[in-house]
KENUDO-296814 format. One line per 3 residues: number of its first residue (from 1); their letters; for each residue x negated, y negated, z of N, C-alpha, C. Coordinates in Angstrom, 2 decimals. Layout:
BEGIN
NUM) A) X Y Z X Y Z X Y Z  ... $
//
This chain:
BEGIN
1) MQL) 87.05 144.88 -51.99 86.89 143.52 -51.50 87.48 143.40 -50.11  86.84 142.56 -49.32 87.30 142.32 -47.96 88.03 140.99 -47.91  89.22 141.00 -47.36 90.00 139.77 -47.22 89.37 138.90 -46.16 $
4) IGT) 89.04 137.65 -46.51 88.44 136.71 -45.58 89.52 135.92 -44.86  90.50 135.44 -45.62 91.55 134.67 -45.00 92.47 134.04 -46.03  93.61 133.57 -45.55 94.58 132.89 -46.40 94.42 131.40 -46.21 $
7) INT) 94.21 130.68 -47.32 94.02 129.24 -47.25 95.36 128.55 -47.08  96.30 128.88 -47.95 97.69 128.39 -47.85 98.58 129.38 -48.59  99.79 129.01 -48.91 100.71 129.95 -49.54 100.31 130.29 -50.98 $
10) SYY) 99.41 129.51 -51.57 99.03 129.73 -52.96 97.65 130.35 -53.15  96.77 130.24 -52.15 95.38 130.68 -52.32 94.90 131.50 -51.12  94.00 132.46 -51.42 93.36 133.24 -50.37 91.94 133.57 -50.80 $
13) CEQ) 91.13 134.10 -49.88 89.72 134.38 -50.15 89.39 135.84 -49.89  88.49 136.35 -50.72 87.95 137.70 -50.55 86.45 137.65 -50.78  85.76 138.72 -50.33 84.31 138.81 -50.49 83.94 140.24 -50.81 $
16) DKP) 83.14 140.43 -51.87 82.70 141.77 -52.27 81.67 142.34 -51.32  80.61 141.57 -51.12 79.48 142.01 -50.29 79.32 141.06 -49.12  78.73 141.52 -48.02 78.56 140.64 -46.86 77.77 139.36 -47.17 $
19) NGP) 76.79 139.42 -48.05 76.00 138.24 -48.38 76.39 137.64 -49.73  77.42 138.18 -50.35 77.84 137.71 -51.65 78.72 136.47 -51.57  79.07 135.92 -52.72 79.92 134.72 -52.71 81.34 135.04 -52.26 $
22) VVV) 82.00 134.03 -51.73 83.40 134.14 -51.35 84.22 133.76 -52.57  85.15 134.61 -52.96 85.97 134.38 -54.15 87.31 133.82 -53.72  87.71 132.70 -54.34 89.01 132.10 -54.07 89.97 132.57 -55.16 $
25) LTT) 91.09 133.15 -54.74 92.08 133.70 -55.67 93.45 133.07 -55.43  94.26 133.07 -56.49 95.65 132.66 -56.32 96.44 133.86 -55.85  97.69 133.64 -55.46 98.52 134.76 -55.03 98.78 135.73 -56.18 $
28) GAY) 98.60 135.27 -57.42 98.72 136.14 -58.58 97.42 136.83 -58.92  96.42 136.73 -58.06 95.10 137.37 -58.17 94.24 136.79 -59.29  94.49 135.54 -59.69 93.60 134.87 -60.64 92.42 134.28 -59.88 $
31) RVA) 91.22 134.52 -60.39 90.01 133.97 -59.77 89.95 132.48 -60.09  89.94 131.67 -59.07 89.95 130.23 -59.22 88.56 129.64 -59.00  87.84 130.14 -58.00 86.54 129.58 -57.66 85.70 130.59 -56.91 $
34) EFD) 84.40 130.30 -56.84 83.46 131.06 -56.03 82.77 130.08 -55.11  82.59 130.49 -53.86 81.96 129.64 -52.85 80.74 130.35 -52.31  79.58 129.71 -52.40 78.36 130.24 -51.83 78.19 129.61 -50.45 $
37) YHT) 78.39 130.39 -49.40 78.37 129.82 -48.06 76.97 129.51 -47.56  75.94 129.94 -48.29 74.57 129.57 -47.92 74.27 128.14 -48.35  74.73 127.76 -49.54 74.45 126.43 -50.08 75.66 125.50 -50.06 $
40) HNV) 76.82 126.04 -49.77 78.09 125.30 -49.77 78.45 124.77 -51.15  78.02 125.45 -52.20 78.39 125.09 -53.55 79.66 125.82 -53.95  80.57 125.10 -54.61 81.80 125.70 -55.12 81.72 125.65 -56.63 $
43) RWH) 81.90 126.80 -57.28 81.97 126.87 -58.74 83.41 127.13 -59.13  84.00 126.18 -59.82 85.41 126.29 -60.21 85.51 127.01 -61.54  86.41 128.01 -61.61 86.62 128.79 -62.82 87.92 128.41 -63.52 $
46) RVV) 88.82 127.77 -62.83 90.11 127.35 -63.40 90.42 125.94 -62.96  91.29 125.31 -63.71 91.73 123.95 -63.36 92.68 124.03 -62.17  92.36 123.25 -61.15 93.15 123.21 -59.92 93.45 121.75 -59.64 $
49) PAP) 94.68 121.41 -59.27 95.00 120.02 -58.93 94.08 119.49 -57.83  93.71 118.21 -57.94 92.75 117.60 -57.00 93.15 117.75 -55.54  94.44 117.55 -55.17 94.79 117.74 -53.75 94.55 119.18 -53.27 $
52) QKS) 94.83 120.16 -54.13 94.59 121.56 -53.77 93.10 121.84 -53.66  92.29 121.23 -54.56 90.84 121.41 -54.51 90.28 120.93 -53.17  90.73 119.77 -52.74 90.22 119.24 -51.48 90.64 120.10 -50.29 $
55) VIE) 91.85 120.65 -50.33 92.32 121.54 -49.27 91.45 122.81 -49.24  91.19 123.37 -50.41 90.38 124.59 -50.49 88.97 124.33 -50.00  88.35 123.24 -50.48 86.98 122.93 -50.09 86.86 122.65 -48.59 $
58) SWL) 87.81 121.93 -48.02 87.74 121.66 -46.58 87.96 122.93 -45.77  88.86 123.81 -46.22 89.08 125.09 -45.52 87.81 125.92 -45.55  87.14 125.98 -46.71 85.93 126.77 -46.83 84.81 126.23 -45.94 $
61) TQK) 84.65 124.91 -45.88 83.58 124.35 -45.05 83.89 124.49 -43.56  85.18 124.54 -43.20 85.53 124.79 -41.80 85.33 126.25 -41.44  85.69 127.13 -42.35 85.57 128.57 -42.10 84.11 129.02 -42.10 $
64) FPM) 83.29 128.40 -42.96 81.88 128.74 -43.09 81.04 127.50 -42.84  80.82 127.11 -41.58 80.01 125.92 -41.32 78.56 126.11 -41.76  77.95 125.00 -42.14 76.55 125.05 -42.59 75.68 125.46 -41.41 $
67) QTD) 74.82 126.43 -41.63 73.96 126.94 -40.57 72.66 126.15 -40.58  72.36 125.49 -39.46 71.14 124.71 -39.35 70.01 125.51 -38.72  70.34 126.60 -38.06 69.32 127.45 -37.43 68.79 128.42 -38.47 $
70) QEP) 67.65 128.09 -39.06 67.04 128.98 -40.03 65.84 129.64 -39.39  65.67 130.89 -39.71 64.54 131.64 -39.16 63.25 131.14 -39.79  62.20 131.04 -39.01 60.93 130.63 -39.59 60.45 131.68 -40.59 $
73) TGP) 59.93 131.24 -41.69 59.50 132.16 -42.73 58.04 132.54 -42.59  57.39 132.05 -41.55 55.98 132.36 -41.35 55.14 131.17 -41.74  53.83 131.30 -41.55 52.96 130.17 -41.87 52.92 129.91 -43.36 $
76) KKV) 52.80 128.62 -43.70 52.70 128.26 -45.10 51.32 128.62 -45.62  51.27 129.09 -46.83 49.99 129.40 -47.44 49.49 128.12 -48.12  48.29 127.75 -47.77 47.69 126.56 -48.34 46.62 126.99 -49.33 $
79) RPA) 46.73 126.44 -50.53 45.72 126.76 -51.54 44.46 125.97 -51.25  43.31 126.59 -51.32 42.07 125.85 -51.08 41.85 124.84 -52.20  41.29 123.70 -51.84 40.99 122.67 -52.83 39.90 123.16 -53.75 $
82) LAG) 40.05 122.84 -55.01 39.03 123.24 -55.99 37.83 122.31 -55.87  36.67 122.90 -55.93 35.44 122.08 -55.89 35.33 121.30 -57.18  35.10 120.02 -57.05 34.93 119.18 -58.24 36.24 118.73 -58.84 $
85) AGR) 37.37 118.95 -58.16 38.66 118.53 -58.70 38.75 117.02 -58.66  39.34 116.44 -59.64 39.53 115.00 -59.69 38.38 114.28 -60.38  37.47 114.99 -60.98 36.36 114.36 -61.70 36.70 114.15 -63.12 $
//
């Protein structure tokens, strides 16, 4: 795992793969949450006090800002209309 950063004295982040989720761990190496930086979804695995949750979530969104520049995926494929549809 690659160390991403230390959130505070109690929590830090690691990542297995470059495109994989960011794992939030306690200093005792308990997995607390997973963060998908593509969708900005946080999946909580353990109970964390609300003030700590907000600190973790704000740190993650600052460290991994939402990317608005998406590559074009190419032209959309349009299905041809069926003859006689709607009768």
